[in-house]
Residue, then its C-alpha position, 0 to 999 in steps of 0.5 A: m506546479p505545487d502538489g495541491a494545484r496538480g491535484a486540483e487539475l487532476a480532479r477537474g479533468a477526471g469529472e465525477v469520481h465515485i470510486q478511487i482505487e490506489n493500487v501503486g507501490h513497490s518494495l524494490a531493494t532501493g531504500n529498504d535496507f534501513l541500516a545501509n540507507g538514509p532519508d534520500a533512499w527512503y523517500e523513494l519508497y515513501a513517494v511510491n507507497l504513501r505519498h500518492v495515496l495522500l495526494c490522490t485522496r485529497s484531490f478527489v475526496d471533496g467531490m465525494i463528500g459533496r455528493g454524499r457518496g463515494s468509495i476509496v480503496n487503498l491497497s496496503s500489503v500484508e507486510a503492514f501486519r507481519a514482519i518481512p525480512s529486508r523490507p522494514v521501510y516498505a512495511a512502515f509505509k504500508a502500515a501508514v497506508t493502513g492507519f490512514t485508511r482506518s482513520l479516514a474511514v472514521d472521518l468520512g463515514n458519516a459523509g457517505v464516503r466509504v474508505n477501505a484497505i486491501a492488504p494482499d500477499l503476492p497473488a496466488p497465480l505466481p508460482v513463487r515458493f517462499s524459499d525463492w523469495v525470502p533470503p535463505h538466512p535464517p530458514r527457521h523463519l520461513p514457516g512464520w512468513g509463509p504459513v501455507g508454504a508459499c506466497g499468496g497460498h499458491p504452492g509454487p512449482p512442484 
């Protein structure tokens, strides 16, 4: 079944959708090493981090416009705005989510549909020190990647 038909089927089965939250993504190692991988590996990251945002939004936005109200919330990542080691492909797709969200907000604002993005870091409850998460090479970059010393502002384990 083509993507458009699947989206229409999804929208029919969901009924009236007033709030759409896109909260799927990953930055697993597959495809992230730009120099070691090619389009096939990058596609996996595209499918999880950007493609679903476009498809789901397209499936539900007409109903929101028709009702003159609705809210779309896309989860991007802080990596859309800063450099991250060993994850350039993931960062590119999260930046695309952010750009899509901004432009769609302009397109749909006058139709009564709000479109916003949230760009979280790793959640605060995770006890993850940056030194445990990013490669130890080169350590001089750690303060810039985690200015508060840890992911999501959590100090990590003692």
